[in-house]
Structure formats: C-alpha cells, structure tokens
C-alpha positions as CSV (number, residue, x, y, z in Angstrom):
1,X,27.2,-19.6,-79.9
2,X,24.0,-21.5,-80.6
3,X,21.3,-22.0,-77.9
4,X,22.0,-25.7,-77.9
5,X,25.8,-25.1,-77.3
6,X,24.9,-22.7,-74.4
7,X,22.7,-25.3,-72.8
8,X,25.5,-28.0,-73.1
9,X,28.0,-25.6,-71.5
10,X,25.6,-24.7,-68.7
11,X,24.9,-28.4,-68.0
12,X,28.7,-29.0,-67.7
13,X,28.9,-26.1,-65.3
14,X,25.9,-27.4,-63.3
15,X,27.6,-30.8,-63.0
16,X,30.8,-29.2,-61.7
17,X,28.8,-27.2,-59.1
18,X,26.8,-30.3,-58.0
19,X,30.0,-32.3,-57.7
20,X,31.6,-29.7,-55.4
21,X,28.4,-29.3,-53.4
22,X,28.1,-33.1,-53.0
23,X,31.5,-33.1,-51.3
24,X,30.3,-30.5,-48.7
25,X,27.0,-32.4,-48.1
26,X,28.7,-35.7,-47.9
27,X,31.2,-34.4,-45.3
28,X,28.3,-33.2,-43.2
29,X,26.5,-36.6,-43.6
30,X,29.6,-38.5,-42.5
31,X,30.0,-36.3,-39.5
32,X,26.4,-37.0,-38.5
33,X,27.0,-40.7,-38.9
34,X,29.9,-40.5,-36.5
35,X,29.2,-37.7,-34.0
36,X,25.5,-37.0,-34.0
37,X,24.0,-37.8,-30.6
38,X,21.1,-40.4,-30.8
39,X,20.0,-39.9,-27.2
40,X,17.5,-37.5,-25.6
41,X,19.3,-34.3,-24.6
42,X,18.5,-30.8,-23.4
43,X,15.2,-29.5,-24.7
44,X,14.3,-33.0,-25.9
45,X,13.4,-34.0,-22.3
46,X,10.7,-31.3,-22.2
47,X,9.1,-32.7,-25.4
48,X,9.3,-36.3,-24.0
49,X,7.5,-35.3,-20.8
50,X,5.0,-32.8,-22.1
51,X,4.2,-34.1,-25.6
52,X,5.2,-37.8,-26.0
53,X,3.6,-38.6,-22.7
54,X,0.3,-37.2,-24.0
55,X,0.7,-39.1,-27.3
56,X,1.1,-42.5,-25.5
57,X,-1.5,-41.7,-22.9
58,X,-4.6,-40.6,-24.6
59,X,-3.4,-38.9,-27.8
60,X,-2.5,-35.3,-28.8
61,X,-4.7,-32.5,-30.1
62,X,-3.9,-29.6,-32.4
63,X,-3.2,-27.4,-29.4
64,X,-0.6,-29.9,-28.3
65,X,1.2,-29.5,-31.6
66,X,1.5,-25.8,-31.0
67,X,2.3,-26.1,-27.3
68,X,4.8,-23.6,-25.9
69,X,6.7,-23.5,-22.7
70,X,6.1,-19.7,-22.4
71,X,4.8,-16.9,-24.6
72,X,8.3,-16.1,-25.9
73,X,9.0,-19.8,-26.9
74,X,8.6,-21.1,-30.4
75,X,5.7,-23.3,-31.5
76,X,7.2,-26.3,-33.4
77,X,4.3,-28.3,-34.9
78,X,6.5,-29.9,-37.6
79,X,9.1,-30.9,-35.2
80,X,6.5,-32.5,-32.9
81,X,5.0,-34.5,-35.8
82,X,8.5,-35.6,-36.7
83,X,9.0,-36.7,-33.0
84,X,5.9,-38.9,-33.2
85,X,7.1,-40.4,-36.5
86,X,10.5,-41.0,-35.1
87,X,9.2,-42.7,-32.0
88,X,6.9,-44.9,-34.0
89,X,9.4,-46.0,-36.7
90,X,12.9,-45.5,-35.2
91,X,12.4,-45.8,-31.4
92,X,13.2,-42.1,-31.0
93,X,16.6,-42.1,-32.6
94,X,17.7,-38.5,-32.9
95,X,20.4,-39.2,-35.4
96,X,17.5,-39.9,-37.8
97,X,16.3,-36.3,-37.2
98,X,19.8,-35.0,-37.9
99,X,19.8,-36.7,-41.3
100,X,16.4,-35.2,-42.0
101,X,17.7,-31.8,-41.1
102,X,20.6,-32.3,-43.6
103,X,18.1,-33.4,-46.2
104,X,16.1,-30.2,-45.6
105,X,19.3,-28.2,-46.1
106,X,20.0,-30.1,-49.4
107,X,16.5,-29.3,-50.6
108,X,16.9,-25.6,-49.8
109,X,20.2,-25.4,-51.5
110,X,19.0,-27.2,-54.6
111,X,16.2,-24.6,-54.9
112,X,18.9,-21.9,-54.8
113,X,20.9,-23.8,-57.4
114,X,18.0,-24.2,-59.7
115,X,17.2,-20.5,-59.5
116,X,20.8,-19.5,-60.3
117,X,21.0,-22.1,-63.1
118,X,17.9,-20.8,-64.7
119,X,19.0,-17.1,-64.5
120,X,22.5,-17.9,-65.9
121,X,21.1,-20.0,-68.7
122,X,18.6,-17.3,-69.7
123,X,21.3,-14.7,-69.7
124,X,23.7,-16.9,-71.7
125,X,26.5,-16.2,-69.2
126,X,29.7,-18.1,-68.9
127,X,31.5,-20.1,-66.2
128,X,31.7,-17.3,-63.7
129,X,28.8,-18.5,-61.4
130,X,30.5,-21.9,-60.7
131,X,32.7,-20.6,-57.8
132,X,30.2,-18.5,-55.9
133,X,27.5,-21.2,-56.3
134,X,29.8,-23.9,-55.0
135,X,30.9,-21.6,-52.2
136,X,27.3,-21.1,-51.2
137,X,27.0,-24.9,-50.6
138,X,30.3,-25.0,-48.7
139,X,29.1,-22.2,-46.4
140,X,25.6,-23.5,-46.0
141,X,26.7,-26.8,-44.5
142,X,30.0,-25.8,-43.1
143,X,31.6,-27.8,-40.3
144,X,32.7,-24.6,-38.7
145,X,31.0,-25.9,-35.5
146,X,30.0,-29.4,-34.9
147,X,26.9,-28.6,-32.8
148,X,24.9,-27.8,-36.0
149,X,25.1,-31.4,-37.0
150,X,25.6,-33.4,-33.7
151,X,22.5,-32.0,-32.0
152,X,19.4,-32.8,-34.1
153,X,17.3,-30.0,-32.7
154,X,19.8,-27.5,-34.2
155,X,20.1,-29.4,-37.5
156,X,16.3,-29.2,-37.9
157,X,16.8,-25.5,-37.8
158,X,17.3,-25.7,-41.6
159,X,13.6,-25.6,-41.8
160,X,13.9,-21.8,-41.5
161,X,16.2,-21.3,-44.5
162,X,14.0,-23.7,-46.5
163,X,10.9,-21.7,-45.6
164,X,12.4,-18.4,-46.7
165,X,13.7,-19.9,-50.0
166,X,10.2,-21.2,-50.7
167,X,8.5,-18.0,-49.8
168,X,11.0,-15.9,-51.7
169,X,10.9,-17.9,-54.9
170,X,7.1,-18.1,-54.9
171,X,6.9,-14.4,-54.3
172,X,9.1,-13.7,-57.2
173,X,7.0,-15.9,-59.5
174,X,3.9,-14.0,-58.3
175,X,5.1,-10.4,-58.8
176,X,7.4,-11.0,-61.8
177,X,5.5,-13.7,-63.8
178,X,2.0,-13.3,-62.4
179,X,1.9,-16.9,-61.2
180,X,0.1,-16.6,-57.9
181,X,-0.9,-20.1,-56.8
182,X,2.5,-21.2,-55.5
183,X,2.7,-18.0,-53.4
184,X,-0.9,-18.4,-52.1
185,X,-0.2,-22.0,-51.1
186,X,3.3,-21.4,-49.7
187,X,2.6,-18.4,-47.4
188,X,0.0,-20.0,-45.2
189,X,1.9,-23.3,-45.1
190,X,5.0,-21.6,-43.8
191,X,3.2,-19.1,-41.5
192,X,1.1,-21.8,-39.8
193,X,3.9,-24.3,-39.4
194,X,7.0,-22.2,-38.3
195,X,5.6,-19.6,-35.9
196,X,8.2,-16.9,-35.2
197,X,10.6,-18.1,-37.9
198,X,7.7,-17.6,-40.3
199,X,7.2,-14.1,-39.1
200,X,10.9,-13.3,-39.9
201,X,10.4,-15.0,-43.3
202,X,7.4,-12.8,-44.0
203,X,9.2,-9.6,-43.0
204,X,12.3,-10.5,-45.0
205,X,10.2,-11.3,-48.1
206,X,8.1,-8.2,-47.7
207,X,11.2,-6.1,-47.3
208,X,12.8,-7.5,-50.4
209,X,9.5,-6.9,-52.4
210,X,9.6,-3.3,-51.3
211,X,13.3,-2.9,-52.2
212,X,12.6,-4.5,-55.6
213,X,9.7,-2.1,-56.2
214,X,11.9,0.8,-55.3
215,X,14.5,-0.4,-57.8
216,X,11.7,-0.6,-60.4
217,X,10.5,2.9,-59.6
218,X,7.0,1.6,-58.9
219,X,6.5,0.0,-62.3
220,X,4.9,-3.2,-60.7
221,X,3.3,-1.7,-57.6
222,X,-0.1,-3.4,-58.0
223,X,1.4,-6.9,-57.8
224,X,3.8,-5.8,-55.0
225,X,0.9,-4.4,-52.9
226,X,-1.1,-7.6,-53.5
227,X,1.8,-9.8,-52.4
228,X,2.4,-7.7,-49.3
229,X,-1.3,-7.9,-48.5
230,X,-1.2,-11.7,-48.7
231,X,1.7,-11.7,-46.3
232,X,0.1,-9.3,-43.9
233,X,-3.3,-11.0,-43.9
234,X,-1.9,-14.5,-43.4
235,X,0.4,-13.4,-40.5
236,X,-2.4,-11.5,-38.9
237,X,-4.8,-14.5,-39.2
238,X,-2.2,-16.9,-37.7
239,X,-1.6,-14.5,-34.8
240,X,-5.3,-14.2,-34.1
241,X,-6.0,-18.0,-34.3
242,X,-2.9,-18.8,-32.2
243,X,-3.9,-16.5,-29.4
244,X,-7.6,-17.4,-29.5
245,X,-7.3,-21.2,-29.9
246,X,-3.8,-22.7,-30.3
247,X,-2.3,-21.5,-27.1
248,X,-4.7,-19.2,-25.3
249,X,-3.3,-20.1,-21.8
250,X,0.4,-19.8,-22.6
251,X,2.4,-18.4,-19.7
252,X,3.6,-14.9,-20.0
253,X,7.1,-14.6,-21.2
254,X,9.8,-12.0,-20.7
255,X,9.6,-8.8,-22.7
256,X,12.0,-8.4,-25.6
257,X,14.9,-6.4,-24.4
258,X,14.9,-2.9,-25.7
259,X,17.7,-1.2,-27.7
260,X,18.4,0.9,-24.6
261,X,19.3,-2.2,-22.7
262,X,21.9,-3.1,-25.3
263,X,23.3,0.4,-25.4
264,X,24.1,0.1,-21.7
265,X,26.7,-2.5,-22.6
266,X,28.8,0.3,-24.0
267,X,30.3,1.0,-27.4
268,X,33.3,-1.2,-27.0
269,X,31.4,-4.4,-26.1
270,X,28.8,-3.7,-28.8
271,X,31.4,-3.2,-31.5
272,X,33.3,-6.3,-30.5
273,X,30.0,-8.3,-30.5
274,X,29.2,-7.1,-34.0
275,X,32.6,-8.0,-35.3
276,X,32.3,-11.4,-33.6
277,X,29.0,-12.1,-35.3
278,X,30.4,-11.0,-38.6
279,X,33.4,-13.4,-38.2
280,X,31.2,-16.2,-37.0
281,X,29.5,-16.2,-40.4
282,X,32.7,-17.7,-41.7
283,X,34.5,-19.5,-38.8
284,X,33.8,-20.3,-35.1
285,X,36.4,-18.6,-32.9
286,X,36.9,-21.7,-30.8
287,X,37.7,-24.0,-33.7
288,X,40.4,-23.7,-36.3
289,X,41.4,-20.1,-35.3
290,X,42.2,-21.2,-31.8
291,X,44.5,-24.0,-33.1
292,X,46.2,-21.8,-35.7
293,X,46.8,-18.7,-33.6
294,X,48.0,-18.2,-30.0
295,X,45.6,-15.3,-29.7
296,X,42.6,-15.9,-32.0
297,X,40.9,-12.6,-31.1
298,X,42.9,-10.4,-33.6
299,X,42.4,-12.7,-36.6
300,X,38.8,-13.2,-35.7
301,X,38.2,-9.4,-35.6
302,X,40.1,-9.0,-38.9
303,X,37.9,-11.7,-40.4
304,X,34.8,-9.8,-39.1
305,X,36.0,-6.6,-40.8
306,X,36.4,-8.4,-44.1
307,X,32.9,-9.9,-43.7
308,X,31.4,-6.4,-43.0
309,X,33.1,-5.2,-46.1
310,X,31.5,-8.1,-48.1
311,X,28.1,-7.1,-46.7
312,X,28.7,-3.5,-47.9
313,X,29.6,-4.9,-51.4
314,X,26.4,-7.0,-51.3
315,X,24.1,-4.0,-50.8
316,X,26.1,-2.0,-53.3
317,X,25.5,-4.7,-55.9
318,X,21.8,-4.9,-54.9
319,X,21.5,-1.1,-55.4
320,X,23.1,-1.2,-58.9
321,X,21.9,-4.4,-60.5
322,X,18.6,-5.2,-62.1
323,X,17.5,-8.1,-60.0
324,X,16.8,-11.6,-61.3
325,X,15.2,-14.3,-59.0
326,X,18.6,-15.3,-57.7
327,X,19.5,-11.9,-56.5
328,X,16.0,-11.4,-55.1
329,X,16.4,-14.7,-53.2
330,X,19.8,-13.4,-52.0
331,X,18.2,-10.3,-50.6
332,X,15.5,-12.3,-48.8
333,X,18.1,-14.6,-47.3
334,X,20.2,-11.7,-46.1
335,X,17.2,-9.9,-44.5
336,X,16.2,-13.2,-42.9
337,X,19.7,-13.6,-41.5
338,X,19.5,-10.0,-40.1
339,X,16.2,-10.7,-38.5
340,X,17.3,-14.0,-36.9
341,X,20.4,-12.3,-35.5
342,X,18.3,-9.4,-34.2
343,X,16.1,-11.9,-32.4
344,X,19.2,-13.4,-30.7
345,X,20.8,-10.0,-29.8
346,X,17.6,-8.4,-28.5
347,X,16.2,-11.4,-26.8
348,X,19.3,-13.1,-25.3
349,X,22.3,-10.7,-25.1
350,X,20.8,-8.3,-22.4
351,X,20.1,-11.4,-20.3
352,X,23.2,-13.6,-20.8
353,X,25.7,-11.0,-22.0
354,X,27.5,-10.3,-25.4
355,X,29.4,-13.6,-25.3
356,X,26.2,-15.5,-25.7
357,X,26.4,-14.8,-29.5
358,X,29.3,-17.4,-29.6
359,X,26.9,-20.3,-29.0
360,X,27.5,-22.8,-31.7
361,X,23.8,-23.5,-32.2
362,X,23.5,-20.1,-33.9
363,X,26.3,-20.6,-36.5
364,X,23.8,-21.9,-39.1
365,X,21.8,-18.6,-39.0
366,X,25.0,-16.5,-39.1
367,X,26.3,-18.4,-42.1
368,X,23.1,-17.5,-44.1
369,X,24.7,-14.1,-44.6
370,X,27.7,-15.6,-46.4
371,X,25.3,-17.8,-48.5
372,X,23.4,-14.7,-49.5
373,X,26.6,-12.9,-50.6
374,X,27.6,-15.9,-52.7
375,X,24.1,-16.0,-54.3
376,X,24.3,-12.3,-55.1
377,X,27.6,-13.0,-56.9
378,X,26.2,-16.1,-58.6
379,X,23.2,-14.1,-59.9
380,X,25.2,-11.0,-61.1
381,X,26.4,-10.3,-64.6
382,X,30.2,-10.4,-64.2
383,X,30.7,-9.1,-67.7
384,X,29.6,-5.7,-66.4
385,X,32.1,-5.7,-63.6
386,X,35.6,-4.3,-63.5
387,X,38.4,-6.8,-63.8
388,X,39.5,-6.0,-60.2
389,X,36.0,-6.8,-58.9
390,X,35.9,-10.1,-60.8
391,X,39.2,-11.2,-59.4
392,X,38.4,-10.1,-55.9
393,X,35.0,-11.9,-55.7
394,X,36.4,-15.0,-57.4
395,X,39.3,-15.1,-55.0
396,X,37.0,-14.7,-52.1
397,X,34.7,-17.5,-53.2
398,X,37.7,-19.8,-53.8
399,X,39.2,-18.8,-50.4
400,X,35.9,-19.6,-48.7
401,X,35.9,-23.1,-50.2
402,X,39.5,-23.7,-49.2
403,X,38.9,-22.5,-45.7
404,X,36.5,-25.3,-45.2
405,X,39.4,-27.7,-45.0
406,X,40.9,-26.5,-41.7
407,X,37.5,-25.7,-40.3
408,X,36.2,-29.2,-41.1
409,X,39.5,-30.8,-39.9
410,X,39.2,-29.2,-36.5
411,X,35.6,-30.2,-36.1
412,X,36.5,-33.8,-37.1
413,X,39.3,-33.9,-34.6
414,X,36.8,-33.1,-31.8
415,X,34.3,-35.6,-33.1
416,X,35.6,-38.6,-30.9
417,X,35.0,-36.5,-27.8
418,X,31.5,-35.6,-28.9
419,X,30.8,-39.2,-29.6
420,X,32.1,-40.2,-26.2
421,X,30.0,-37.5,-24.6
422,X,26.9,-38.8,-26.4
423,X,27.6,-42.4,-25.3
424,X,28.0,-41.2,-21.7
425,X,24.5,-39.6,-22.1
426,X,23.1,-43.0,-23.1
427,X,24.8,-44.7,-20.2
428,X,23.4,-42.3,-17.7
429,X,19.9,-42.6,-19.1
430,X,20.1,-46.4,-18.7
431,X,21.4,-46.0,-15.2
432,X,18.4,-43.8,-14.4
433,X,16.1,-46.6,-15.5
434,X,17.7,-49.3,-13.5
435,X,16.5,-48.4,-10.0
436,X,14.3,-45.3,-9.3
437,X,15.5,-45.3,-5.7
438,X,19.1,-44.4,-6.9
439,X,20.6,-41.2,-8.1
440,X,23.5,-40.6,-10.4
441,X,26.8,-39.6,-8.8
442,X,27.2,-37.0,-11.6
443,X,25.0,-35.9,-14.5
444,X,26.0,-34.6,-17.9
445,X,24.9,-30.9,-18.2
446,X,22.6,-31.7,-21.1
447,X,20.9,-34.5,-19.2
448,X,18.4,-32.0,-17.8
449,X,16.1,-34.7,-16.6
450,X,18.5,-35.0,-13.7
451,X,17.6,-31.6,-12.4
452,X,13.9,-32.1,-12.9
453,X,11.6,-33.0,-10.1
454,X,11.7,-36.6,-9.0
455,X,8.1,-37.1,-10.3
456,X,9.0,-35.8,-13.7
457,X,12.2,-37.7,-13.9
458,X,10.5,-41.0,-13.1
459,X,7.7,-40.3,-15.5
460,X,10.0,-39.5,-18.4
461,X,12.3,-42.5,-17.8
462,X,9.4,-44.8,-17.3
463,X,7.8,-43.6,-20.6
464,X,11.0,-44.4,-22.5
465,X,11.5,-47.7,-20.8
466,X,7.9,-48.9,-21.1
467,X,7.8,-48.2,-24.9
468,X,11.4,-49.2,-25.5
469,X,12.4,-45.9,-26.8
470,X,15.8,-44.2,-27.2
471,X,18.4,-45.7,-24.8
472,X,16.0,-48.5,-23.9
473,X,15.6,-49.6,-27.5
474,X,17.6,-52.7,-28.2
475,X,17.5,-52.2,-32.0
476,X,18.8,-48.6,-31.6
477,X,21.6,-49.7,-29.4
478,X,22.5,-52.5,-31.9
479,X,22.4,-49.9,-34.7
480,X,25.3,-48.0,-33.1
481,X,27.0,-51.1,-31.4
482,X,26.2,-49.6,-28.0
483,X,25.0,-52.7,-26.2
484,X,28.0,-52.4,-23.7
485,X,26.2,-49.3,-22.2
486,X,23.8,-51.7,-20.5
487,X,26.4,-53.1,-18.2
488,X,25.7,-53.3,-14.4
489,X,26.3,-49.9,-12.6
490,X,29.6,-49.5,-10.9
491,X,29.9,-48.2,-7.3
492,X,31.1,-44.7,-8.5
493,X,28.2,-44.3,-10.9
494,X,25.1,-44.2,-8.6
495,X,24.4,-43.1,-5.1
496,X,21.4,-43.7,-2.8
497,X,18.6,-41.2,-3.3
498,X,18.2,-38.8,-0.4
C-alpha cells in the first residue's frame, strides 16, 4: 500500500473516531445546558467572601490568587482568575465555568487523539485503534455521575488531566526527539498554576520517564536525567517560593493520614474499598446498577474485579511493548490516576470512612484509569497480539462504549431533580437578599452561607446584590428563564431572625 493510501485510510479512521467522540462530548454539553447549576454553591461561597470581596474592594494581589483556607488546601490561581473574568463578563454564571471545564476536557482528549493518530500513521497500522480511541472519549466524559458536569468546580477539575497530558507529551518530545523548549515552558507553567495537582503530574511524568529508561536499559539516560532534573528543580522552586511568599501565613492543616491508620480499618473494608474504586472507574454504584439490580453490590464488585484484571493487562503490555508517545502518555495518565486516588484515600478515608470514595466528585479522576487503558490499547501493535487478545480487548472497548447508554440514561433521568435543586438554590439566595433581618425556614445543604456567621452572610449577599451578580443578575435570570424565582417570599419560606 502506498504512503498516500495509508494517509487516506488513516484520515477516514480519524473521522470515525472524531464522530464517535463528538457524540460523547455533545451529550455532556447538553447535560450541562440542562442540569448544570448556575448559582453559587458549596465552596463557591468561600471564594465569594474571601476573594471576590477583595477584588471589588481594593483589588487582589498575587498572594490572593494563591490563597488557601489551610495548609492542606489547594491553591487555585487559574480558577480565581476565571472567577474574576466570569464575574466581569457573565455576572458570575457558573454554567459558563462548566462549559469551560468541558472545553478543557475536549482539548486534553484531542491531544491524546493527535498522539495516537501520529503513532498509528507512522506505524502504518490498520483500523484497530478506532474502538479503543473512541472508548477513551466515552469514558473521559462519561455521564456515570452527573456531579462531574452539574457542579462547575468539579468540571474545572479537567485542568488536572490536561496538565498531565501537556507535561507527558512535552517530556516525550524532550527525551525522544531532543526538543526541549516545549518541556521547559510547560513544566513551570503547570507547576506554578496547579499546586498539588502539579506535584502529582510531576511525579507521574518522572515515574513514567524512569520506567521508559528501564525498558530502554539506560540507552537514553542523559536526557532522562536532564528531564528529571527540570521536574525536581521546578517543583522545589515552587515549594520554596510558595512557602516564603505566596502563602507564608497559611493555617496549619491536618497531617496526611498514615498507612497504619488505613490498616486499622481491617482487610475486609480495605479490599471492598479497592474493589469499589476499581468499579467506579466505569460506573457509579448509585446510578444504572442500582436501577438494574435489586442488590448492586455484587455486580459492582464483579465489575471491580474485571477492572483490576484490565489494570494488570495494562502493566503487562507496558512491560512487553516498545513504547511510543501514546503508550508513554497512557502510563503517565495511569500514574496520575493512582496518585490522585492515593491522595483521596490517605487524606480523606481515615477521617470520613471508606464510603467516602463513593463521592461523585471523584469519578472524573477514577475514570482516568480507564482512559489510560484505552490509550495503551490504541497505541499498541495489535498485529503482534494473539487473536484471543485482540478479540477480548476489542470487545471490552465496544462494551465500554455501549455501557454509556444506560449510564447516561440514568443520569439524564435524574437531571430534572438536579435542575429543580439548583433553582431552589437560586430562590433561597434571593430570599436571603430581601431582608437581612429574616432567616430562611430551611436551607439547602450546599447553601453553606446559611451556616456562616451573620456578618459573613450579610457581607456575601450584599456583595452579590450590590454588583448584580449571580442570582441578583437580571440578565442571568433571563438567560435561564428564572425570573419567577424573584416572587415575594411566602410565609413558610422565611422566619424572623433570632
């Protein structure tokens, strides 16, 4: 076959992959348009009071961009800059941030796709990469749980996967092709903008570089050492600058729970937790499985066992194959996924218990493991596989895509209730702004400003009302046809303040 014919065929395959991926991303976009909550919720109230208040009353400094609630919190300078832009241009509409989060996810996946497309065209391989690559998109923006897309703070979490993709691909070009400028620019950009997520990115990329060098038996050790040095120096510089200047007075946080604290939970609870996390990389237990099975525990555990087997296959392939950039990226994503899960388990489980891993906000990070497995398959040479392995992996990729139908259907069925909950949040925010001498008869759990001190509550609500932001923005209410939320309060909605 001529090179021109190979390129035509590859382009046809690319079009098929992009078409299938577009369905997954369009589904997520439509869900955002229907169920994403535009109003301030949960952690958003902290940023309104501590950050936006400064922005509108004297301006913010570099330290404010890196402000943390405690030492174990995450600095989020990019999210804070986005908050300012959102307030200035969209009256603090958090649906806009959800769309931006989805756009970040699209950019990250397109970079994965371009890497796989390049490797497959260079190798002159056939149609085999279509299914796993399309499956990677389906898993990356899966509607297994709606919180990933109806809460903008979670949707913006796609910054983490984008960061590891950028760092991994630039590292590959540095050590494999001796093109260093992208790596030298990407590493400080990521490290100085994503705080602890960037540390996990750096560890994941460094670990993948070491594994690659081990596979190459030290043939490129000079470039690998240079890349590791760049990572180590940049991370050390950020940690020094952050402690000395960016947040020198941050309150001391809780120590990271030790492994011994986890072991006290007992083998049974730990093994069930591991199985649960493995299964959550595919499907939320409280979603489609609960509707399909009277007792979802058993199928969820069986799903977890299959996922663990898939992870074993992933590392078996990583040990056997000569890596291209797609497989290197897959290893980086997998290590990043492991690091993020370790942070959740070590930092949260000893405090809140093993069931805390079922929080929907973490599904995005769990699903990165499945994306990494799909990328490993998309970057491999199927011609070297046995027929049984090709059929098994192909069937798994197809099953993953088909499984999105019931997962998405269940999330869409719950969407009207999410929308109603979000509208109730807006109504309660408006009620808080009508008369400071009144209190709400009941507050939604995520309307945390209700439990704040009276001074902070008035300060935050007055800020939104004065600058016509969020629920007090007429254009935003008109955008979602929510003007009826401004009706006069009923007798059961408010009570006199004590």
